[in-house]
C-alpha positions in Angstrom: 0.0 0.0 0.0 1.5 3.3 -1.1 1.2 6.7 0.8 -1.1 8.1 -1.9 -3.9 5.5 -1.2 -7.1 7.1 -0.2 -10.1 6.2 1.9 -13.7 6.9 2.0 -15.4 7.1 5.4 -18.9 8.0 6.8 -19.8 8.4 10.6 -23.6 8.6 11.7 -24.7 9.0 15.2 -25.5 11.4 18.0 -23.6 14.2 19.7 -24.4 16.0 22.8 -22.6 18.6 25.1 -22.7 19.6 28.8 -21.2 23.2 29.1 -20.9 26.1 31.4 -23.2 28.4 29.3 -26.6 29.5 30.3 -29.5 27.5 28.7 -29.9 27.8 25.7 -26.1 28.0 25.0 -25.6 31.1 22.9 -22.6 29.2 21.0 -25.2 27.2 19.1 -26.5 30.5 17.8 -23.0 31.6 16.6 -22.9 34.1 19.4 -20.2 34.6 22.2 -20.4 32.1 25.2 -22.4 33.4 28.1 -19.4 34.1 30.4 -17.0 34.9 27.6 -15.8 31.4 27.7 -17.4 28.0 27.6 -16.1 25.0 29.4 -17.4 21.8 28.3 -17.7 17.9 27.8 -18.6 16.8 24.4 -19.8 13.2 23.6 -20.0 11.5 20.3 -21.6 8.1 19.9 -21.2 6.5 16.4 -24.1 4.3 15.6 -23.0 3.4 12.2 -19.6 4.2 10.5 -16.7 3.0 8.5 -13.3 4.1 7.5 -12.5 2.3 4.3 -13.2 -1.4 5.2 -12.7 -0.6 9.0 -16.1 -0.9 10.8 -16.7 1.9 13.3 -20.2 1.3 14.6 -21.1 1.4 18.2 -18.0 3.3 19.3 -17.7 6.4 21.3 -15.5 9.5 21.6 -15.6 12.1 24.3 -13.7 15.5 24.6 -13.0 17.8 27.5 -12.1 21.4 27.1 -12.7 24.9 27.0 -12.7 27.8 24.6 -12.7 31.5 24.8 -14.3 34.1 22.4 -16.5 33.5 19.4 -15.2 30.5 17.4 -17.8 31.2 14.7 -16.8 34.7 13.4 -13.1 34.4 12.8 -12.4 36.0 16.1 -8.6 36.1 16.2 -8.4 35.9 20.0 -10.6 32.9 20.2 -8.7 29.7 21.4 -9.8 26.1 22.2 -7.9 23.7 24.3 -9.1 19.9 24.7 -8.3 16.4 25.1 -10.0 13.2 23.5 -11.1 10.0 25.0 -11.6 7.2 22.6 -13.5 3.9 23.3 -11.1 1.3 24.6 -13.0 -1.3 22.8 -11.8 0.0 19.5 -9.0 -2.3 17.9 -5.9 -0.8 16.6 -7.3 -0.1 13.1 -10.5 1.4 14.6 -8.3 3.5 17.0 -6.1 4.9 14.0 -9.4 5.6 12.1 -11.1 7.5 14.9 -7.9 9.3 15.7 -7.4 10.6 12.2 -11.0 11.6 11.8 -11.5 13.4 14.9 -8.2 15.3 14.7 -9.1 16.6 11.2 -6.7 14.5 9.1 -9.6 12.9 7.0 -11.5 16.1 6.0 -15.2 16.7 6.2 -16.8 18.4 9.4 -14.3 17.1 12.0 -11.7 18.9 9.9 -13.6 22.1 10.3 -13.8 21.5 14.0 -10.1 20.3 14.5 -9.0 23.5 12.8 -10.1 25.3 15.9 -7.9 23.4 18.3 -5.1 25.5 19.6 -3.8 22.9 22.1 -4.6 19.2 22.1 -3.6 17.9 25.4 -3.7 14.2 24.7 -5.8 11.2 23.6 -6.6 8.5 26.2 -8.3 5.2 25.7 -11.2 4.5 28.1 -14.4 2.5 28.5 -17.2 4.9 27.3 -21.0 4.2 28.1 -23.7 6.2 26.2 -27.5 6.1 26.5 -30.4 8.0 24.9 -34.0 7.4 25.3 -35.7 6.6 22.3 -38.2 9.6 22.6 -35.2 11.9 23.5 -36.5 12.4 27.1 -33.1 11.9 28.4 -29.5 11.3 27.4 -26.2 10.5 29.1 -22.6 9.4 29.1 -20.2 7.7 31.5 -16.5 7.0 31.6 -16.1 5.3 35.0 -14.2 7.3 37.4 -14.0 10.5 35.1 -17.3 11.4 33.4 -21.0 11.0 34.6 -23.4 13.2 32.6 -27.2 13.0 32.9 -29.5 15.3 31.0 -33.4 15.4 30.7 -35.2 17.0 27.9 -36.3 20.5 28.2 -39.8 21.5 28.9 -41.9 24.0 30.5 -45.6 25.0 31.2 -46.5 26.0 27.6 -44.6 23.2 25.8 -46.3 20.5 24.2 -45.4 17.5 26.3 -45.5 15.2 23.3 -42.8 17.2 21.6 -39.3 18.1 22.3 -38.0 21.8 22.3 -35.7 21.9 19.3 -33.8 24.5 17.0 -33.7 23.8 13.2 -31.1 25.7 11.0 -28.9 26.4 14.1 -26.4 29.0 13.0 -23.6 27.4 15.2 -24.4 23.7 15.0 -21.3 22.0 16.4 -22.0 19.0 14.2 -22.2 21.1 10.9 -25.2 22.1 9.1 -28.5 20.6 8.4 -29.2 18.9 11.7 -31.8 19.8 14.5 -30.9 20.4 18.2 -32.9 18.9 21.0 -32.5 21.0 24.2 -32.0 19.4 27.7 -31.6 20.3 31.3 -28.4 19.1 33.0 -29.1 16.8 35.9 -25.6 15.6 36.4 -22.4 16.9 35.4 -19.3 15.1 36.8 -16.4 15.7 34.5 -12.8 15.3 35.7 -9.3 14.7 34.0 -8.8 18.0 32.2 -7.3 20.8 33.8 -9.8 23.7 33.3 -8.8 27.2 33.9 -11.5 27.7 36.6 -14.2 25.9 38.3 -17.6 25.6 36.4 -20.8 23.6 36.5 -22.7 22.3 33.5 -25.9 24.4 32.8 -26.7 23.8 29.2 -26.9 20.8 26.8 -28.3 19.9 23.5 -28.3 16.9 21.4 -27.8 16.7 17.7 -27.7 13.8 15.3 -24.6 13.9 12.9 -23.9 12.4 9.4 -20.4 13.2 8.3 -18.4 12.3 5.3 -15.3 13.6 3.7 -15.4 16.5 1.4 -13.0 14.6 -0.8 -10.7 11.8 -0.9 -7.7 12.3 1.4 -4.3 10.7 1.7 -3.7 8.3 4.7 -0.3 7.6 6.2 0.6 4.0 5.1 2.9 3.5 8.0 -0.1 3.9 10.4 -2.3 1.4 8.7 0.7 -1.0 8.2 1.3 -0.8 11.9 -2.5 -1.6 12.6 -2.6 -4.3 10.2 0.2 -6.0 12.0 -1.6 -5.5 15.2 0.3 -2.4 16.5 -0.8 1.0 17.1 0.8 4.4 16.5 -1.6 5.9 18.8 -0.8 7.4 22.4 -2.0 5.3 25.3 
């Protein structure tokens, strides 16, 4: 396999956040964070996915981090720092695929997101549990000993109890354009492992579906794939 070989990929699933902004988080409307910065835990659950012939279904990724300023308007002072956790059940090839996609090396919307990262503090492999009610009444995720997030769907006295509170055509959709956000109230926010700049608590959450593909064929690093095929891994532990 040569270094010019290229791969197609697709990830579908659900993403949600728990962040320090007031509900509803203004970042989803392409506005500056409530307090000038946004401290967050992000969760991606891949329900269906592949990277070439590498199956990626039923794997999870979590990020902890923070950013300052408005990331959506080209603010030159905007900065983002984060770290990734990748599902430890992923094998060597799956780990390489997820690392490459989420760090922006495979194009598509993740590359847009990764372009905002000023400081990547590491990638760890951990067990990740994700749950979501079929009717979106609740959602959550857990990394034992590090992360425990519980969210219930937002409602109120004038809301139709048979419908969720949603936003279509969000100006600052964190998963890219074309998806609908379902808003939630944070019931539990336990998240440790990242050195945030100050204490915070999760006050806002929303859940988006995502459906990502590359915006064009991209080169892969043959050494990475060769190592994975032999049972090794170029990833950090």
